[in-house]
C-alpha positions as CSV (number, residue, x, y, z in Angstrom):
1,X,5.4,-16.6,15.9
2,X,3.1,-18.7,13.4
3,X,1.5,-19.9,16.5
4,X,0.2,-16.7,17.6
5,X,-1.1,-15.5,13.9
6,X,-5.1,-16.8,13.2
7,X,-4.9,-19.3,10.5
8,X,-7.3,-19.2,7.5
9,X,-10.0,-21.2,8.1
10,X,-9.3,-24.1,5.0
11,X,-5.1,-24.0,5.0
12,X,-2.8,-23.0,8.1
13,X,-1.1,-19.8,7.6
14,X,2.5,-20.8,6.9
15,X,0.7,-23.0,3.8
16,X,-1.7,-20.4,2.7
17,X,2.0,-18.2,2.5
18,X,4.5,-20.5,1.0
19,X,2.3,-22.3,-1.5
20,X,3.7,-21.9,-4.6
21,X,2.6,-19.3,-7.2
22,X,-0.8,-20.7,-9.5
23,X,-0.9,-19.6,-13.0
24,X,-4.2,-18.6,-12.0
25,X,-2.9,-15.9,-9.1
26,X,-0.8,-14.1,-11.9
27,X,-3.3,-14.4,-14.3
28,X,-5.5,-13.0,-11.7
29,X,-2.7,-10.2,-10.4
30,X,-2.2,-9.3,-14.6
31,X,-5.6,-8.5,-14.7
32,X,-6.1,-6.4,-11.7
33,X,-3.5,-4.1,-12.8
34,X,-3.7,-0.6,-13.7
35,X,-4.2,-0.4,-17.5
36,X,-1.6,2.2,-18.9
37,X,1.4,2.5,-16.2
38,X,4.8,3.3,-17.5
39,X,6.9,0.5,-17.5
40,X,10.4,-0.3,-15.8
41,X,13.6,-0.1,-16.9
42,X,12.8,-3.6,-18.9
43,X,10.5,-2.1,-21.2
44,X,7.3,-4.6,-21.0
45,X,4.6,-2.9,-19.4
46,X,1.0,-4.8,-17.9
47,X,-0.4,-4.5,-21.6
48,X,2.3,-6.8,-22.7
49,X,1.8,-9.7,-20.5
50,X,-2.0,-9.3,-20.8
51,X,-1.2,-9.1,-24.8
52,X,1.2,-12.2,-24.7
53,X,-0.4,-14.2,-22.0
54,X,-0.8,-17.3,-23.7
55,X,2.5,-17.5,-25.3
56,X,4.7,-16.2,-22.2
57,X,2.4,-17.2,-18.8
58,X,4.5,-20.6,-18.2
59,X,8.0,-19.1,-18.2
60,X,6.1,-15.8,-16.2
61,X,5.3,-18.6,-13.7
62,X,8.6,-20.3,-13.4
63,X,10.1,-16.6,-13.3
64,X,7.8,-15.7,-10.2
65,X,8.5,-18.7,-8.3
66,X,12.4,-18.9,-8.9
67,X,11.8,-15.0,-7.5
68,X,9.6,-16.4,-4.6
69,X,11.6,-19.3,-3.6
70,X,14.8,-18.8,-3.7
71,X,14.6,-15.0,-3.0
72,X,16.3,-14.7,-6.7
73,X,15.3,-11.5,-8.0
74,X,18.2,-10.2,-9.8
75,X,19.1,-6.6,-9.4
76,X,17.4,-5.7,-13.1
77,X,14.4,-6.9,-11.4
78,X,14.7,-4.9,-8.5
79,X,16.2,-1.3,-10.6
80,X,13.7,0.8,-10.3
81,X,14.1,4.4,-12.6
82,X,12.8,7.7,-10.6
83,X,11.2,9.8,-13.1
84,X,10.4,13.3,-11.8
85,X,6.7,14.5,-13.0
86,X,5.8,18.6,-13.1
87,X,3.3,19.1,-10.9
88,X,1.7,22.0,-13.0
89,X,2.8,23.7,-16.1
90,X,5.0,26.3,-15.0
91,X,7.6,24.2,-12.5
92,X,10.4,25.8,-11.4
93,X,11.4,24.7,-8.4
94,X,11.8,21.1,-7.4
95,X,8.9,21.5,-5.1
96,X,7.2,21.9,-8.2
97,X,7.9,18.3,-9.2
98,X,6.9,14.8,-7.7
99,X,9.1,11.7,-7.9
100,X,7.9,8.4,-8.9
101,X,9.5,5.2,-9.3
102,X,9.4,3.1,-11.8
103,X,9.3,-0.7,-11.2
104,X,9.5,-4.1,-13.9
105,X,6.2,-5.5,-13.9
106,X,7.6,-8.4,-12.8
107,X,8.8,-7.5,-9.4
108,X,4.8,-6.0,-9.4
109,X,2.9,-8.7,-9.8
110,X,5.1,-10.5,-7.5
111,X,4.1,-8.0,-4.8
112,X,0.6,-7.9,-5.7
113,X,0.0,-11.5,-5.5
114,X,2.1,-11.1,-2.1
115,X,-0.2,-8.7,-0.7
116,X,-3.4,-10.6,-1.8
117,X,-2.0,-13.6,0.0
118,X,-1.7,-11.7,3.1
119,X,-5.0,-9.7,2.7
120,X,-7.3,-12.1,4.5
121,X,-5.4,-12.2,7.9
122,X,-4.9,-8.4,8.4
123,X,-7.9,-7.7,9.7
124,X,-7.4,-10.4,12.5
125,X,-3.2,-9.9,12.8
126,X,-3.4,-6.0,13.0
127,X,-4.8,-4.3,15.8
128,X,-8.3,-3.0,15.3
129,X,-6.9,1.1,15.9
130,X,-4.8,0.3,12.7
131,X,-6.5,2.6,10.1
132,X,-5.0,1.0,7.0
133,X,-4.5,-1.8,5.7
134,X,-7.5,-3.6,7.7
135,X,-10.7,-4.1,5.7
136,X,-13.5,-1.5,6.5
137,X,-10.8,0.9,8.3
138,X,-10.3,4.2,6.0
139,X,-7.5,7.4,7.6
140,X,-10.5,9.2,7.2
141,X,-11.7,7.6,10.7
142,X,-8.8,9.6,11.9
143,X,-10.0,13.1,11.5
144,X,-13.2,11.6,13.4
145,X,-11.2,11.0,16.5
146,X,-9.5,13.8,16.3
147,X,-12.4,15.6,16.4
148,X,-14.0,13.5,19.2
149,X,-11.1,14.1,21.2
150,X,-11.2,17.9,20.8
151,X,-14.6,17.8,21.5
152,X,-14.7,16.1,24.8
153,X,-11.9,18.2,26.2
154,X,-14.4,21.0,25.3
155,X,-16.8,19.5,26.9
156,X,-15.0,18.1,30.0
157,X,-13.3,21.4,30.6
158,X,-10.1,19.3,30.3
159,X,-6.3,20.4,29.8
160,X,-4.9,18.7,26.7
161,X,-2.0,19.0,23.9
162,X,-2.2,18.6,20.3
163,X,0.4,17.7,18.4
164,X,0.4,17.9,14.7
165,X,3.0,16.2,12.2
166,X,3.5,16.9,8.4
167,X,0.1,15.8,7.2
168,X,-0.4,15.1,3.8
169,X,-2.4,18.3,1.8
170,X,-5.4,16.1,1.6
171,X,-5.3,15.0,4.8
172,X,-5.0,18.4,6.3
173,X,-7.6,19.7,4.2
174,X,-10.3,17.4,6.0
175,X,-9.2,18.4,9.0
176,X,-9.8,22.6,8.3
177,X,-12.7,22.4,10.6
178,X,-10.6,21.8,13.2
179,X,-10.8,25.6,14.9
180,X,-7.1,26.5,15.3
181,X,-7.2,28.2,19.0
182,X,-7.9,24.1,19.7
183,X,-4.0,23.6,20.1
184,X,-3.9,22.1,23.4
185,X,-4.3,18.1,23.7
186,X,-6.1,15.5,22.5
187,X,-4.6,13.0,25.6
188,X,-5.8,14.9,29.4
189,X,-2.5,15.6,31.0
């Protein structure tokens, strides 16, 4: 499979992903993390890693490489705490709450490092029509595609069927300019 995956110019694909995690990568991942996020069950938030970087960097380096190479992620490191936050002041029903999962930061740091390693490969590996995860693409391109398809259907007087799945509120709000009487199709039958 790795023969079909494009390789970064400076390093073969597998070497790029499977090299040991270095301290500079970890430090960058710590610096890139968002501030004032709630810590996971271990109680160590990103601020702890930033404040004590010089003291903990070697130990964190060893822990993250052990997690990565030995697949030695303990149940405590994987443990997430689910907390329900209220969406507004008068929350009374389950729909008035938004659940979030608090994960430990060592686990999130490993995920961030792997995501940064994969990012340069995504544009070549994913389909050009992939709207998320490809640099330069946006989910908003999907709205434009839907509008264009409806317009072409109208211009050509082509019967079509439109299917709408459960989109989030923000996506629905961006589609409000699509007239409801066009609920036939995006694809000619």
